[in-house]
N, C-alpha and C positions, 0 to 999 in steps of 0.2 A: 536752412537755418532753424526754421520752424520746428523741424523734428528733434533737433537737439534741444531746443529750448522747452519743448513739452516734456521731453525725457527728463532733464534735469530738475524741472519743477515737480514732475512725480517722485523723483527720488528723493528730493529735498523733503518732501512730506513723510518718507519713511526714515528720515534721519540721516541720509546718505549726502554727503557734501563734496565728494570727489569722485573722479574716476581714474583708474590706472591703466597704463599702456606698457606692456612688456617690450624690452628691446634685447638684441643679443650682442655679443662681441663683435660680430662683422658691422654692426651699426656704428658703434662709437669707440670701438678699439679700446675698450676697458672692461670687458666682461659682460655678462647679463645682467640686466636690472629692471627696474620699472620706474616709470615717470607717473608721478602723482599731480594730477591736474585739478586744483580746487575750483568749485563753481564760483568761486569770487574772482579768480583769474579769468575765467569765461566771461564774467560780467565786465570785466575791465576790456575784454576784446570786443564785446558789443558796444561798449561805451566810447571807443576809440581812444582808450586811455593807455598808459605805458605798459607795455607787453612783459609779462614775467618770463623768466628763463624757460620754465616748463612749457609755455606756449611755443617757444622758438624750437625746443626739443622736438615737439610733436609734429611742427611744421618741417623739420628736418627729416623725420621719418616719411613724411608725405612727399617731400622732394627726392628722396632716395628712391622710393618706389617709382617715380616717373622717370628718374634717369635711367633706373634698370629696363623699365618698359621701352624706353627709347633708345636703349643700347648705348648709353654715354658713360665714359669711364671718369666719373665725378665721385669725389669722396668728400667726407664731411668731418668736423670735429665738434666735439660736444660743448655747448656753451655753459654747461654746469662747471665746467673746468676752464673753458676760454672765457673769462671775463676778468674786468680790472681788479676786483677784490682778490681773487684767487691768484692771479699773477704777480701782485704786489705782496701777498702774505705768504705764499707758498711757490715762489718761482722755480725751485729745483723740482718740485713734483710737476709743475707744469711742463717744464723742459723734458723730463722723463716720458710724460704722456705724449708730447709731441714726437719725440723720437722714435716711440714704439708706433706711433701712427704712420710716420714716414715708412717705416718698415713694412708696414701692412698695406699702404697705399702706393706701392712701387709701380703698379699697373695704371695709375689714374692720371689723367691728363691736367686735371685741376683738383684742387681741395678747397671747399667752400667754408668759411669760418665766420659765422655770425659772432660778434664780439661786443659785449656789453659794457660800456664806459659808464659806470654808475647809473645814470638814468637814460643813456643814448646809445642805440644800436647803430653799428656800422658792419659792413660785410667786408671781409678780408678774402681775396681771391688769390690762391697760390697756384701759379703757373710753374708745376714742377719741372717741366722740361727746359724752361727758360731760367730757373732760379729766381723767379720774378714773383713780387707780391702787388697787386693792384688794391688800393683802398677805394671802396664805394660808400661815400658818406652823404646823407642827404642834407646834412648842415655845413658840409665843407670845414670841418674843424681842422686846427693847425696839427701837424705831425706830431708836436711835443706833447698833446694830450693823449696819443696813444703810443708813445715810442716805447713803452714797457714792454708791449705785446711783440713789437717788432725785435727786440732784444732777446726775448726768449725763443722766438722763432730762429733768430740767428744762432743763438746757443745750442739748440737742438739740430740745426742744420749742419754745424761743425760736428756734433757727435755722429749724426748719420752719415756724413762723408768720412769719418773715421781719419780725419787728416790733421797735422799738426799746424797746417796752414789756416789762416783766418778764413772762414767761409760765410758770407753774407748774401742774403737776397738783395736783389735790386728792388726799390720800392717806387712806385707810381702813386703820387697822392695828387688829389684834384681832378681825378677821372671824372669826365662828363657823364652825369647820371641824372635820374630824377632828383629834384630838388625840393626840400621840405619848407614850406612857408613858415613864417614865425607864428608863434601863438597856438600851436597845438602839440600833442605827444605822440604824434603818429609814426615816429622814426621807426618802431618796430614793422609797421606795414611796409615802409620802403625796403627795409632789409628782406622782408618776405618776398617783395616783388622782385628785388634783385636776383634773389634765387632762382626764381622761375625764368628769368631770362636764359640762364644756363641749362636748367632741367627741362623746360617746356618749349623754349623758344630758339634752342639750339644757337645761342649767341656766341659769338667768338670776339675775344679782345683784339682790338686792332691799336697798333702803336699810334696811328694818327687820329683815329676817330673815336667817338664816345658813343653815347647814346642819348635818347631823349632828356631833356633837362628841365621838362616842365614839372609841374606838381602832380601827384596822384589825384585823379578825379574821383568824385564820390563813388561813381558806379564802379570803379576799379577796386576802391577800398571794400564795397559791399561784396564784390566778386571775392575778394580773399577771405571775407569773413564766412562766406558761403561755402567756399571750397574747403576752409579749415573745419566747419561744421560737418560736411559731409564726409570728410575724411574719419573724423571721430565716430561718426555713426556707422560707417562701413567697416572700418578696420580695427576699432578699439570696443565699442559698446556691442556690435553683432558678434556673438560666440564664433562665428566662422571668420571673423578678421584676422589680419596676419598679426596684429598686436593686442589681441584679446588677452585678459589675465590668464586664461586657460592654456595658452600655446606656450 
């Protein structure tokens, strides 16, 4: 993390206040583009504050690379589209995006969807072979608080199935997972760790069992920060990196 800190301090002196990461259509299923990560958002990461969407987008790129290296059939959706503001204001566009992603992810066992509910991150795990969604939420919020995203998934699922019959995902709420204590804004770190269970730890959801329900320890959060910083240095800042702007 020190290397990234030294880099952005030096860049700030030059009048640069952000770093860009290129992605392709294969990454987020909506064309090529660039993620712009502001140094202010990096500061929030260091301070354990609420994580911006661009932080989660870059973390997804990191998890994609890990899933590929581990030969895991896991897809992802873009939180720039999959967030409460977009779902409520432009539901038809979100449905179209999900439908296209379903078409592209037919070979995937799971699709991981970090979802931002205003100021709270949760992770939706779509088990495509079972038409099933598992909700991993560090705060165990009621389903009514994110029902809107389940509704657009069901609409997109119906389009994908191309059936006149009603097609819906079954949903598992209250899945046992790491639990966030009150009084902090670390929900984004919990969502980051949840993704790692699948891309790094080969975790498989069991109908009877969950996972560890303790809180994230300080050293685990520091490890997430360090892994994020290392990914930026290796794959975004380094001209040889997969997501460098020259790529």
